[in-house]
N, C-alpha and C positions, 0 to 999 in steps of 0.2 A: 594227481595221476596215480592210479592204483598199481601196486607191484605184487608179484606172486613169488613165493619162495621156490628156489631152485631144488628140484627133486634129484637126489643122488641115485645113480643107477645101481641096480643090484648086480654084484660081481660074483660070478661063479668061479671061484679060485681053482676048483678041480678041473673044470673044462678048460680054463685058461692055461693051466700048466700042461694039459695034454695037447694043446694046439701047437702046430709047427711054428706059427708066427703069432705069438701071443700079443694082443693089443687091447688096451683099455681105453674106451671112449670117455674122455673127461668133459666133453661138451663145452669146450672153450668158448665157442661163439655165444652159446646161451649165457655163459658166465660173463662174457664181456658185455652182452646186452643188459644183463641184470645189473652189472656194475655201473654201466652208463646210466641206466634208469635211476639207480640209487644216487649216483653223484648229481644227476639232474634234479632229483627230489631234494637232495641236501641243498643244492644251489638255490632251488625255488624257496625252500624253507628259510635259507639265509636271507634271500632277497625280501621275503615277506617280513622276516624279523627286523631287517634293517629299515624297511618301510614303516613298520609299526613303531620301531624306536624313533625314527625321524618324525613320524606323526605325533608320537607322544612327546618328543622333545619340543616340537613346534607348539603343541598344545600346552606343554609346561611353560614354555617361554611366554606364550600369550597369556596364560593364567597368571604367571609372575608379573607380567606387565599390567594386567588388569588389577591384580592385588596391589601393585606398586601405585598405580594411578588412584585406586580407591583409598589407599593409605594416605597418599598426598592430599586427596580431597578431604579425607577425615581430619588430617592434621591441619589443613587450612581452615576447615569448619571449626575445629577445636580452638585454633588461634582466634578466629572471629568470636567464638563463644567466650573465650577468655577476655577479649577486648570488651565485649558487651557486658561481661561480668564486672570488669573494672568500672565501666561506665555506670552500671547499675549500683555498684557499691558507692561510687561518688555521688550518684543521685540520691541514694538512701542517706548518705551522710548529710547532703544538702537538706533533704527533707527533715532529717533529724534536727539539724540546726534551725530550720524554719519552724518546725513544730515547737522547739524549745523557745524560740523568739515569740511565737504565737501564744504559747502558754504563759510566758512572762507578760505579754501584752494583755491577755485575757485576765490574768491575775491583777494587773494594774487597773484595768477597766472595772473589774469587780470591786476593787478597793474604792475607785472613784464613785462607782454606783452606790456602794454602801455609804460613802461620805455624802453623796448627793441626797440619798434617802434620809440620812440623819439630818442634813440641812433642811430638806423638805419638811420633815416632821417638826423641826424647830420653827421654820417659817409658818407652817400650818398652825402650830401652837400660838405663835405671835399673831397670826391672822385672827384666830379665835379670840385672843385677848383684845385685839383692836376692834373686832366686831362687837365684843361685849362692851368695850369702852364707847364705841360709836352708838350702840343701842342706848347706853346710859346717857350719853350726850344728847341723843335725839329725844329721849324722854325728858331730860332736864330742859332742853330747848322748847319742847312742846309745853312743858309746865310753865316755863318763862313766857312763852308766846301767849299762853292762856292768861297768865297773870298780866302781861302787858296789854292784851286785848281787853281784859277786864278793867284795867286802869284807864286805857284809852276810851273805853265806853263811858267811864265815869267822868273823865275830864274833857272829852270831846266837845260837849256843849259849851264848857267854859272857854276852851281854846277858840272855838268858832266865835264866841262873843268877843274875846279879846282881839281876834283878827278883824272882826267887823269894826270894833272901836278904833283900832290902830289904822285900819285901811290898808293892811299889808298881809299878803298870804305867801308863805314860803313853802315850795314843794320840790321834792326830788324827782326829776324826770329821767334820770339815767344814773349810770354808775358814777359819773363824775360831773354831772350838771345839775344846777339848781335854778328853778324858775321863781322869779320874784314878781308878784302881781300887786300893783298899787291901785287902790280905789278911793272914792270920795275926794278926788283932786279937782274936779270941775263941777262947780255948783250949778252951772247952766245945764250940763249933761252929767248928772250924778251916776249914771250907769257906765260911763266911760272908764276904761282901765288902761293903765300903762304897764308894760311888762318888760322884763329883761331876763335873758338866759345867761347864767354865769358858769363858765367852764373852770373847774378846779383841778384839772389833770396835773398841770405843773404851774403852780402859782395860781393867779386869778386872771382869766380872760373873759371878755364878753363875746358870746356867740351871736346874739341878736338883741336888738333893743327897739321897742315899738312904743311910742314914736322915737326917732333918733334924738339923743340928748347931747347937746354941744359940750356940756361940762363933764361928760363921761370919761374921757381920757385922763383928765387930771384926778378925778375921784378914784379911778382904777389904779393909777400910779400910787396914790396915797394908801390904798388898800394893800397893794403888794409890798409897800415899804413898812407899814405898821402892823398889818394883819388884823386891823380892827373891823371885823365883819359887821357888827351891829352899828357902828358909827357910819360905815359905808351905806348900809340900808337906810339909815336916817338921812344922810346927806343926799342920797338918790331921791328919796321922797320929797325933800325940800327942793331939789333941782327941778323935779317934775312940777311941783307947785308953782315954782317961779316960771317954768316954761309955759304952763297953761294960764298964767296970769291970775291965779287964785290966791286969796290970802292964806297964809300958813296957819 
């Protein structure tokens, strides 16, 4: 509300002194009105100031509360970060220990690998030596086989002649079996043969005999007791002679 300054009246002292009833108009009513307006303005200003102070106080309280809550949130987040930091430090320590263990394991595996490579090289060298030895043995065997074949070619006619003269052919028919073939036993049927398969796996056993020979068990027992193979062949031939009724 706007206020206007109170204008003081102009007093003519000469005229006032000449007057029979001198009177000065002090304008008390205007003064009271002006004073009332001034006090009202002061009261309004005070009320506005108090309102402003109250609003500022409320705003300050709210700001302090906001800052306090934010501080508490920051402190809580800081504590969480500290806990996470502790966990991370522990995890880093574990990873450090695991890395150390892994490095030790890798070093051990590298040593094992180096040892295995060295052993592999040694074994490879031995393999090469064995291959060389094997090749030499193969060549020697081939040479011996050629020599034996050459000898066999030279003596084969003589052996066949002896087999025909003795009437007995001995052949190997397996790893542990021997075929005995006897001829010239039957003068009536000169092409007839008697045969016997002898198994020598463990001792001596007869696998087959054609024709069956009654004296075979006794002769086989004597063979196992004495080990006289050539005597056994001779006795078998004699037994077949006797079985077929031909003169020995």
